[in-house]
C-alpha positions as CSV (number, residue, x, y, z in Angstrom):
1,M,-6.8,47.2,102.2
2,T,-7.4,44.3,104.5
3,E,-4.7,42.8,106.7
4,Q,-4.9,39.6,104.7
5,Q,-4.2,41.6,101.5
6,K,-1.3,43.4,103.1
7,L,0.2,40.0,104.2
8,K,-0.3,38.6,100.7
9,D,1.5,41.6,99.2
10,Q,4.4,41.0,101.5
11,V,4.8,37.2,101.4
12,I,5.7,35.6,98.0
13,S,5.3,31.9,97.3
14,E,8.2,30.1,95.6
15,V,6.0,29.6,92.5
16,D,5.2,33.3,92.3
17,L,8.8,34.3,92.8
18,L,9.9,32.1,89.9
19,E,7.3,33.8,87.7
20,I,8.2,37.3,89.0
21,L,11.9,36.8,88.3
22,N,11.3,34.8,85.2
23,I,13.7,32.0,86.3
24,E,13.6,28.2,86.6
25,K,13.6,26.4,90.0
26,P,17.3,25.2,89.8
27,T,18.3,28.9,89.4
28,L,16.3,29.9,92.4
29,D,17.7,27.1,94.4
30,G,21.2,28.2,93.5
31,L,20.5,31.8,94.4
32,R,19.1,30.7,97.8
33,L,21.9,28.1,98.5
34,E,24.9,29.7,96.9
35,K,24.1,33.4,97.0
36,G,22.1,33.8,100.2
37,L,18.7,34.8,98.8
38,P,16.7,35.2,102.0
39,F,13.7,32.8,102.6
40,I,11.5,31.3,105.3
41,R,11.1,27.6,105.4
42,L,7.6,26.6,106.4
43,S,8.2,22.9,106.0
44,T,10.7,20.6,104.2
45,K,9.0,21.3,100.9
46,C,7.5,24.7,101.4
47,R,9.4,28.0,101.4
48,V,8.2,31.6,101.1
49,Y,10.0,34.9,100.5
50,L,9.4,38.3,102.1
51,A,9.0,40.9,99.4
52,D,11.1,43.6,101.2
53,K,13.9,41.1,101.9
54,V,14.1,39.9,98.3
55,L,14.1,43.5,97.1
56,D,16.9,44.4,99.5
57,W,18.9,41.4,98.4
58,L,18.4,42.2,94.7
59,K,19.6,45.8,95.3
60,R,22.6,44.6,97.1
61,Y,23.7,41.7,94.9
62,G,22.1,42.6,91.6
63,D,23.6,46.0,90.7
64,N,24.5,45.4,87.1
65,R,26.0,42.0,87.8
66,Q,24.8,38.6,86.7
67,I,23.7,37.1,90.0
68,T,22.8,33.6,88.8
69,P,25.0,30.8,90.1
C-alpha cells in the first residue's frame, strides 16, 4: 500500500462522510457544532475528518443513543 493510499484511508472528505454515515449535511453540521464531532478545517468551505477520530467519537457518543442533534 502506498503512502498516498494510507493517507486516503485515514482522511475522509465531508462528502464521503455524509455517504458513509447516510446523513444529510444539516445533520453533519449539527453533530460537528453541537455534539463535538472532530474535524479539520482546511479553508472556510473545506473540512476533512480523520477516520480514527470519527470512530473514537462514534464509540464514545453513539453507544445505543441517538446522537443526531
